[in-house]
Biopython code that builds the backbone (N, CA, C, O; Angstrom):
import numpy as np
from Bio.PDB.StructureBuilder import StructureBuilder

atoms = [
    (1, "MET", "N", (8.648, -6.490, 3.067)),
    (1, "MET", "CA", (8.175, -5.145, 3.143)),
    (1, "MET", "C", (9.341, -4.191, 3.369)),
    (1, "MET", "O", (10.275, -4.566, 4.078)),
    (2, "HIS", "N", (9.347, -3.047, 2.843)),
    (2, "HIS", "CA", (10.472, -2.052, 2.814)),
    (2, "HIS", "C", (9.841, -0.733, 3.325)),
    (2, "HIS", "O", (8.808, -0.277, 2.834)),
    (3, "ILE", "N", (10.503, -0.158, 4.315)),
    (3, "ILE", "CA", (10.062, 1.114, 4.781)),
    (3, "ILE", "C", (11.200, 2.136, 4.855)),
    (3, "ILE", "O", (12.189, 1.870, 5.538)),
    (4, "SER", "N", (11.112, 3.287, 4.191)),
    (4, "SER", "CA", (12.116, 4.270, 4.221)),
    (4, "SER", "C", (11.513, 5.676, 4.457)),
    (4, "SER", "O", (10.338, 5.917, 4.180)),
    (5, "ILE", "N", (12.317, 6.552, 4.952)),
    (5, "ILE", "CA", (11.821, 7.957, 5.169)),
    (5, "ILE", "C", (12.733, 8.893, 4.291)),
    (5, "ILE", "O", (13.953, 8.988, 4.428)),
    (6, "PHE", "N", (12.018, 9.526, 3.430)),
    (6, "PHE", "CA", (12.722, 10.513, 2.491)),
    (6, "PHE", "C", (12.056, 11.958, 2.700)),
    (6, "PHE", "O", (10.862, 12.111, 2.444)),
    (7, "GLU", "N", (12.767, 12.904, 3.120)),
    (7, "GLU", "CA", (12.245, 14.296, 3.326)),
    (7, "GLU", "C", (11.016, 14.251, 4.130)),
    (7, "GLU", "O", (10.010, 14.835, 3.726)),
    (8, "SER", "N", (11.021, 13.566, 5.300)),
    (8, "SER", "CA", (9.972, 13.513, 6.158)),
    (8, "SER", "C", (8.687, 12.800, 5.719)),
    (8, "SER", "O", (7.646, 12.848, 6.375)),
    (9, "THR", "N", (8.827, 12.155, 4.601)),
    (9, "THR", "CA", (7.680, 11.300, 4.041)),
    (9, "THR", "C", (8.043, 9.968, 4.146)),
    (9, "THR", "O", (9.181, 9.627, 3.825)),
    (10, "ILE", "N", (7.150, 9.092, 4.593)),
    (10, "ILE", "CA", (7.344, 7.650, 4.694)),
    (10, "ILE", "C", (7.038, 6.999, 3.391)),
    (10, "ILE", "O", (5.957, 7.245, 2.856)),
    (11, "HIS", "N", (7.937, 6.147, 2.801)),
    (11, "HIS", "CA", (7.707, 5.362, 1.680)),
    (11, "HIS", "C", (7.621, 3.780, 2.164)),
    (11, "HIS", "O", (8.551, 3.208, 2.732)),
    (12, "VAL", "N", (6.452, 3.217, 1.871)),
    (12, "VAL", "CA", (6.228, 1.836, 2.299)),
    (12, "VAL", "C", (5.992, 0.998, 0.945)),
    (12, "VAL", "O", (5.129, 1.288, 0.116)),
    (13, "THR", "N", (6.793, 0.027, 0.855)),
    (13, "THR", "CA", (6.724, -0.891, -0.333)),
    (13, "THR", "C", (6.390, -2.262, 0.214)),
    (13, "THR", "O", (7.181, -2.772, 1.008)),
    (14, "MET", "N", (5.317, -2.887, -0.129)),
    (14, "MET", "CA", (5.012, -4.246, 0.263)),
    (14, "MET", "C", (4.462, -5.133, -0.874)),
    (14, "MET", "O", (3.899, -4.657, -1.860)),
    (15, "PRO", "N", (4.657, -6.425, -0.678)),
    (15, "PRO", "CA", (4.084, -7.329, -1.684)),
    (15, "PRO", "C", (2.504, -7.394, -1.589)),
    (15, "PRO", "O", (1.932, -7.212, -0.514)),
    (16, "ILE", "N", (1.882, -7.642, -2.673)),
    (16, "ILE", "CA", (0.408, -7.796, -2.679)),
    (16, "ILE", "C", (0.123, -9.023, -3.491)),
    (16, "ILE", "O", (0.724, -9.282, -4.533)),
    (17, "LYS", "N", (-0.856, -9.797, -2.948)),
    (17, "LYS", "CA", (-1.306, -10.953, -3.640)),
    (17, "LYS", "C", (-2.767, -10.707, -4.151)),
    (17, "LYS", "O", (-3.568, -10.043, -3.492)),
    (18, "GLY", "N", (-3.045, -11.226, -5.253)),
    (18, "GLY", "CA", (-4.432, -11.143, -5.827)),
    (18, "GLY", "C", (-4.494, -10.069, -7.000)),
    (18, "GLY", "O", (-5.572, -9.810, -7.536)),
    (19, "LEU", "N", (-3.329, -9.462, -7.378)),
    (19, "LEU", "CA", (-3.341, -8.487, -8.448)),
    (19, "LEU", "C", (-3.351, -9.233, -9.757)),
    (19, "LEU", "O", (-2.477, -10.062, -10.011)),
    (20, "LYS", "N", (-4.321, -8.952, -10.583)),
    (20, "LYS", "CA", (-4.347, -9.770, -11.852)),
    (20, "LYS", "C", (-4.260, -8.899, -13.182)),
    (20, "LYS", "O", (-3.759, -9.288, -14.237)),
    (21, "CYS", "N", (-4.811, -7.703, -12.958)),
    (21, "CYS", "CA", (-4.925, -6.867, -14.269)),
    (21, "CYS", "C", (-4.946, -5.405, -13.909)),
    (21, "CYS", "O", (-4.968, -4.969, -12.757)),
    (22, "LYS", "N", (-4.936, -4.663, -15.064)),
    (22, "LYS", "CA", (-4.920, -3.241, -14.857)),
    (22, "LYS", "C", (-6.109, -2.699, -14.090)),
    (22, "LYS", "O", (-5.965, -1.659, -13.447)),
    (23, "SER", "N", (-7.177, -3.280, -14.110)),
    (23, "SER", "CA", (-8.394, -2.851, -13.298)),
    (23, "SER", "C", (-8.111, -2.998, -11.813)),
    (23, "SER", "O", (-8.503, -2.148, -11.014)),
    (24, "CYS", "N", (-7.434, -4.071, -11.446)),
    (24, "CYS", "CA", (-7.086, -4.393, -10.042)),
    (24, "CYS", "C", (-6.106, -3.301, -9.542)),
    (24, "CYS", "O", (-6.183, -2.793, -8.424)),
    (25, "LYS", "N", (-5.232, -3.007, -10.424)),
    (25, "LYS", "CA", (-4.215, -1.852, -10.067)),
    (25, "LYS", "C", (-4.857, -0.613, -9.860)),
    (25, "LYS", "O", (-4.566, 0.065, -8.876)),
    (26, "ASN", "N", (-5.770, -0.215, -10.750)),
    (26, "ASN", "CA", (-6.533, 1.059, -10.559)),
    (26, "ASN", "C", (-7.404, 0.993, -9.325)),
    (26, "ASN", "O", (-7.524, 1.981, -8.601)),
    (27, "LYS", "N", (-7.985, -0.095, -9.085)),
    (27, "LYS", "CA", (-8.882, -0.341, -7.917)),
    (27, "LYS", "C", (-8.075, -0.080, -6.654)),
    (27, "LYS", "O", (-8.518, 0.655, -5.771)),
    (28, "LEU", "N", (-6.912, -0.669, -6.568)),
    (28, "LEU", "CA", (-6.141, -0.569, -5.303)),
    (28, "LEU", "C", (-5.483, 0.854, -5.091)),
    (28, "LEU", "O", (-5.406, 1.376, -3.979)),
    (29, "GLU", "N", (-5.036, 1.410, -6.207)),
    (29, "GLU", "CA", (-4.455, 2.759, -6.104)),
    (29, "GLU", "C", (-5.555, 3.852, -5.618)),
    (29, "GLU", "O", (-5.293, 4.697, -4.763)),
    (30, "LYS", "N", (-6.722, 3.748, -6.213)),
    (30, "LYS", "CA", (-7.773, 4.423, -5.776)),
    (30, "LYS", "C", (-8.137, 4.288, -4.318)),
    (30, "LYS", "O", (-8.348, 5.287, -3.630)),
    (31, "ALA", "N", (-8.208, 3.125, -3.866)),
    (31, "ALA", "CA", (-8.557, 2.870, -2.496)),
    (31, "ALA", "C", (-7.473, 3.361, -1.525)),
    (31, "ALA", "O", (-7.794, 3.808, -0.424)),
    (32, "LEU", "N", (-6.227, 3.285, -1.911)),
    (32, "LEU", "CA", (-5.139, 3.801, -1.051)),
    (32, "LEU", "C", (-5.140, 5.332, -1.001)),
    (32, "LEU", "O", (-4.838, 5.922, 0.037)),
    (33, "ARG", "N", (-5.465, 5.946, -2.082)),
    (33, "ARG", "CA", (-5.463, 7.365, -2.100)),
    (33, "ARG", "C", (-6.583, 8.034, -1.210)),
    (33, "ARG", "O", (-6.594, 9.234, -0.938)),
    (34, "VAL", "N", (-7.477, 7.163, -0.810)),
    (34, "VAL", "CA", (-8.537, 7.598, 0.171)),
    (34, "VAL", "C", (-8.021, 7.943, 1.586)),
    (34, "VAL", "O", (-8.591, 8.737, 2.334)),
    (35, "ILE", "N", (-6.937, 7.300, 1.871)),
    (35, "ILE", "CA", (-6.327, 7.435, 3.221)),
    (35, "ILE", "C", (-5.851, 8.811, 3.301)),
    (35, "ILE", "O", (-5.106, 9.217, 2.409)),
    (36, "PRO", "N", (-6.202, 9.602, 4.293)),
    (36, "PRO", "CA", (-5.857, 11.134, 4.388)),
    (36, "PRO", "C", (-4.396, 11.370, 4.383)),
    (36, "PRO", "O", (-3.989, 12.380, 3.809)),
    (37, "MET", "N", (-3.518, 10.528, 4.976)),
    (37, "MET", "CA", (-2.195, 10.874, 4.954)),
    (37, "MET", "C", (-1.354, 10.273, 3.745)),
    (37, "MET", "O", (-0.131, 10.415, 3.765)),
    (38, "VAL", "N", (-1.930, 9.649, 2.763)),
    (38, "VAL", "CA", (-1.275, 9.120, 1.535)),
    (38, "VAL", "C", (-1.245, 10.210, 0.586)),
    (38, "VAL", "O", (-2.278, 10.811, 0.291)),
    (39, "THR", "N", (-0.036, 10.519, 0.056)),
    (39, "THR", "CA", (0.206, 11.490, -1.020)),
    (39, "THR", "C", (0.295, 10.838, -2.349)),
    (39, "THR", "O", (-0.024, 11.449, -3.368)),
    (40, "LYS", "N", (0.730, 9.590, -2.367)),
    (40, "LYS", "CA", (0.845, 8.835, -3.689)),
    (40, "LYS", "C", (0.768, 7.391, -3.456)),
    (40, "LYS", "O", (1.220, 6.932, -2.407)),
    (41, "ALA", "N", (0.232, 6.631, -4.346)),
    (41, "ALA", "CA", (0.111, 5.162, -4.304)),
    (41, "ALA", "C", (0.396, 4.562, -5.640)),
    (41, "ALA", "O", (-0.334, 4.865, -6.584)),
    (42, "VAL", "N", (1.334, 3.787, -5.796)),
    (42, "VAL", "CA", (1.792, 3.214, -7.062)),
    (42, "VAL", "C", (1.870, 1.640, -6.978)),
    (42, "VAL", "O", (2.610, 1.049, -6.191)),
    (43, "VAL", "N", (1.043, 1.045, -7.854)),
    (43, "VAL", "CA", (0.990, -0.382, -7.923)),
    (43, "VAL", "C", (1.878, -0.914, -9.108)),
    (43, "VAL", "O", (1.745, -0.433, -10.233)),
    (44, "ASP", "N", (2.779, -1.903, -8.845)),
    (44, "ASP", "CA", (3.610, -2.415, -9.893)),
    (44, "ASP", "C", (2.976, -3.797, -10.210)),
    (44, "ASP", "O", (3.190, -4.710, -9.412)),
    (45, "LEU", "N", (2.275, -4.007, -11.219)),
    (45, "LEU", "CA", (1.724, -5.330, -11.563)),
    (45, "LEU", "C", (2.691, -6.400, -11.698)),
    (45, "LEU", "O", (2.532, -7.491, -11.151)),
    (46, "THR", "N", (3.789, -6.076, -12.487)),
    (46, "THR", "CA", (4.778, -7.005, -12.759)),
    (46, "THR", "C", (5.378, -7.576, -11.558)),
    (46, "THR", "O", (5.537, -8.793, -11.472)),
    (47, "ALA", "N", (5.748, -6.716, -10.555)),
    (47, "ALA", "CA", (6.441, -7.164, -9.298)),
    (47, "ALA", "C", (5.396, -7.484, -8.265)),
    (47, "ALA", "O", (5.781, -7.993, -7.213)),
    (48, "SER", "N", (4.092, -7.238, -8.448)),
    (48, "SER", "CA", (3.047, -7.445, -7.497)),
    (48, "SER", "C", (3.378, -6.827, -6.142)),
    (48, "SER", "O", (3.301, -7.457, -5.087)),
    (49, "THR", "N", (3.754, -5.546, -6.243)),
    (49, "THR", "CA", (4.055, -4.574, -5.052)),
    (49, "THR", "C", (3.247, -3.406, -5.195)),
    (49, "THR", "O", (2.724, -3.114, -6.270)),
    (50, "VAL", "N", (3.114, -2.677, -4.087)),
    (50, "VAL", "CA", (2.565, -1.413, -3.927)),
    (50, "VAL", "C", (3.542, -0.550, -3.183)),
    (50, "VAL", "O", (4.068, -0.970, -2.152)),
    (51, "THR", "N", (3.813, 0.682, -3.684)),
    (51, "THR", "CA", (4.517, 1.621, -2.976)),
    (51, "THR", "C", (3.709, 2.783, -2.675)),
    (51, "THR", "O", (3.160, 3.430, -3.567)),
    (52, "VAL", "N", (3.608, 3.107, -1.273)),
    (52, "VAL", "CA", (2.680, 4.099, -0.811)),
    (52, "VAL", "C", (3.625, 5.208, -0.131)),
    (52, "VAL", "O", (4.490, 4.897, 0.688)),
    (53, "MET", "N", (3.393, 6.470, -0.525)),
    (53, "MET", "CA", (4.113, 7.554, 0.013)),
    (53, "MET", "C", (3.214, 8.446, 0.855)),
    (53, "MET", "O", (2.061, 8.649, 0.475)),
    (54, "GLY", "N", (3.684, 9.001, 2.000)),
    (54, "GLY", "CA", (2.855, 9.873, 2.699)),
    (54, "GLY", "C", (3.219, 9.553, 4.270)),
    (54, "GLY", "O", (4.322, 9.106, 4.585)),
    (55, "ASN", "N", (2.306, 9.793, 5.109)),
    (55, "ASN", "CA", (2.585, 9.621, 6.541)),
    (55, "ASN", "C", (1.616, 8.575, 7.145)),
    (55, "ASN", "O", (1.412, 8.579, 8.359)),
    (56, "ALA", "N", (1.028, 7.701, 6.348)),
    (56, "ALA", "CA", (0.088, 6.642, 6.863)),
    (56, "ALA", "C", (0.850, 5.607, 7.464)),
    (56, "ALA", "O", (1.981, 5.393, 7.025)),
    (57, "SER", "N", (0.410, 4.944, 8.385)),
    (57, "SER", "CA", (1.075, 3.804, 9.016)),
    (57, "SER", "C", (0.965, 2.555, 8.127)),
    (57, "SER", "O", (-0.001, 2.415, 7.377)),
    (58, "PRO", "N", (1.982, 1.617, 8.211)),
    (58, "PRO", "CA", (1.913, 0.381, 7.474)),
    (58, "PRO", "C", (0.658, -0.469, 7.824)),
    (58, "PRO", "O", (0.135, -1.213, 6.994)),
    (59, "GLU", "N", (0.214, -0.326, 9.057)),
    (59, "GLU", "CA", (-0.905, -1.160, 9.532)),
    (59, "GLU", "C", (-2.193, -0.621, 8.722)),
    (59, "GLU", "O", (-2.991, -1.395, 8.193)),
    (60, "GLU", "N", (-2.309, 0.704, 8.681)),
    (60, "GLU", "CA", (-3.428, 1.443, 7.874)),
    (60, "GLU", "C", (-3.405, 0.991, 6.497)),
    (60, "GLU", "O", (-4.452, 0.675, 5.933)),
    (61, "ILE", "N", (-2.286, 0.941, 5.923)),
    (61, "ILE", "CA", (-2.139, 0.656, 4.462)),
    (61, "ILE", "C", (-2.523, -0.846, 4.217)),
    (61, "ILE", "O", (-3.318, -1.174, 3.335)),
    (62, "ALA", "N", (-1.949, -1.671, 4.997)),
    (62, "ALA", "CA", (-2.335, -3.174, 4.940)),
    (62, "ALA", "C", (-3.873, -3.408, 5.091)),
    (62, "ALA", "O", (-4.409, -4.210, 4.327)),
    (63, "CYS", "N", (-4.611, -2.751, 6.033)),
    (63, "CYS", "CA", (-5.917, -2.760, 6.337)),
    (63, "CYS", "C", (-6.695, -2.367, 5.004)),
    (63, "CYS", "O", (-7.560, -3.111, 4.544)),
    (64, "VAL", "N", (-6.365, -1.234, 4.444)),
    (64, "VAL", "CA", (-7.151, -0.829, 3.268)),
    (64, "VAL", "C", (-6.906, -1.750, 2.110)),
    (64, "VAL", "O", (-7.806, -1.907, 1.284)),
    (65, "ILE", "N", (-5.721, -2.391, 1.980)),
    (65, "ILE", "CA", (-5.364, -3.328, 0.888)),
    (65, "ILE", "C", (-6.291, -4.548, 1.081)),
    (65, "ILE", "O", (-6.888, -5.031, 0.118)),
    (66, "GLN", "N", (-6.401, -5.013, 2.252)),
    (66, "GLN", "CA", (-7.152, -6.175, 2.453)),
    (66, "GLN", "C", (-8.740, -5.911, 2.260)),
    (66, "GLN", "O", (-9.486, -6.746, 1.749)),
    (67, "CYS", "N", (-9.155, -4.669, 2.725)),
    (67, "CYS", "CA", (-10.528, -4.313, 2.544)),
    (67, "CYS", "C", (-10.847, -4.189, 1.032)),
    (67, "CYS", "O", (-11.989, -4.415, 0.634)),
    (68, "ALA", "N", (-9.923, -3.858, 0.249)),
    (68, "ALA", "CA", (-10.177, -3.691, -1.199)),
    (68, "ALA", "C", (-10.121, -5.092, -1.905)),
    (68, "ALA", "O", (-10.296, -5.190, -3.120)),
    (69, "GLY", "N", (-9.873, -6.159, -1.107)),
    (69, "GLY", "CA", (-9.977, -7.477, -1.623)),
    (69, "GLY", "C", (-8.694, -8.136, -2.079)),
    (69, "GLY", "O", (-8.714, -9.157, -2.767)),
    (70, "PHE", "N", (-7.563, -7.536, -1.686)),
    (70, "PHE", "CA", (-6.290, -8.057, -1.920)),
    (70, "PHE", "C", (-5.502, -8.562, -0.725)),
    (70, "PHE", "O", (-5.899, -8.172, 0.373)),
    (71, "ARG", "N", (-4.510, -9.322, -0.760)),
    (71, "ARG", "CA", (-3.869, -9.805, 0.313)),
    (71, "ARG", "C", (-2.461, -9.086, 0.595)),
    (71, "ARG", "O", (-1.629, -9.020, -0.310)),
    (72, "ALA", "N", (-2.228, -8.587, 1.776)),
    (72, "ALA", "CA", (-1.031, -7.896, 2.085)),
    (72, "ALA", "C", (-0.408, -8.578, 3.378)),
    (72, "ALA", "O", (-1.055, -9.329, 4.107)),
    (73, "PRO", "N", (0.838, -8.254, 3.566)),
    (73, "PRO", "CA", (1.417, -8.912, 4.866)),
    (73, "PRO", "C", (0.640, -8.478, 6.156)),
    (73, "PRO", "O", (0.116, -7.372, 6.288)),
    (74, "ILE", "N", (0.627, -9.450, 7.063)),
    (74, "ILE", "CA", (0.050, -9.084, 8.287)),
    (74, "ILE", "C", (1.064, -8.219, 9.071)),
    (74, "ILE", "O", (2.221, -8.595, 9.262)),
    (75, "ILE", "N", (0.583, -7.067, 9.506)),
    (75, "ILE", "CA", (1.449, -6.290, 10.287)),
    (75, "ILE", "C", (0.946, -6.144, 11.673)),
    (75, "ILE", "O", (-0.214, -5.785, 11.877)),
    (76, "LEU", "N", (1.788, -6.414, 12.652)),
    (76, "LEU", "CA", (1.547, -6.371, 14.048)),
    (76, "LEU", "C", (1.965, -5.058, 14.592)),
    (76, "LEU", "O", (3.064, -4.592, 14.290)),
    (77, "SER", "N", (1.145, -4.437, 15.379)),
    (77, "SER", "CA", (1.568, -3.111, 16.017)),
    (77, "SER", "C", (2.551, -3.482, 17.195)),
    (77, "SER", "O", (2.398, -4.481, 17.897)),
    (78, "ARG", "N", (3.446, -2.684, 17.318)),
    (78, "ARG", "CA", (4.347, -2.820, 18.575)),
    (78, "ARG", "C", (3.743, -2.022, 19.738)),
    (78, "ARG", "O", (3.265, -0.914, 19.495)),
    (79, "PRO", "N", (3.734, -2.491, 20.931)),
    (79, "PRO", "CA", (3.221, -1.736, 22.084)),
    (79, "PRO", "C", (4.118, -0.505, 22.363)),
    (79, "PRO", "O", (3.851, 0.255, 23.293)),
]
sb = StructureBuilder()
sb.init_structure("model")
sb.init_model(0)
sb.init_chain("A")
sb.init_seg("    ")
for serial, (resi, resn, name, xyz) in enumerate(atoms, 1):
    if name == "N":
        sb.init_residue(resn, " ", resi, " ")
    sb.init_atom(name, np.array(xyz, "f"), 0.0, 1.0, " ", f" {name:<3s}", serial, name[0])
structure = sb.get_structure()
């Protein structure tokens, strides 16, 4: 997983398992755009990654990915 900050917007790129087709790509992008703090979500089928831009936490993003039926890295919150 890669997290960077660009002009006060967080960019999170993480690997995704279970992506098989364009329909999966569209389903995941649509699910991620429902998160209020997400401004853009882009799935790369070839690399099996998703890049999410906005101010949503990586934990929130991973949760939505898993709820959509795909596998994302387990993210543990720090106290």
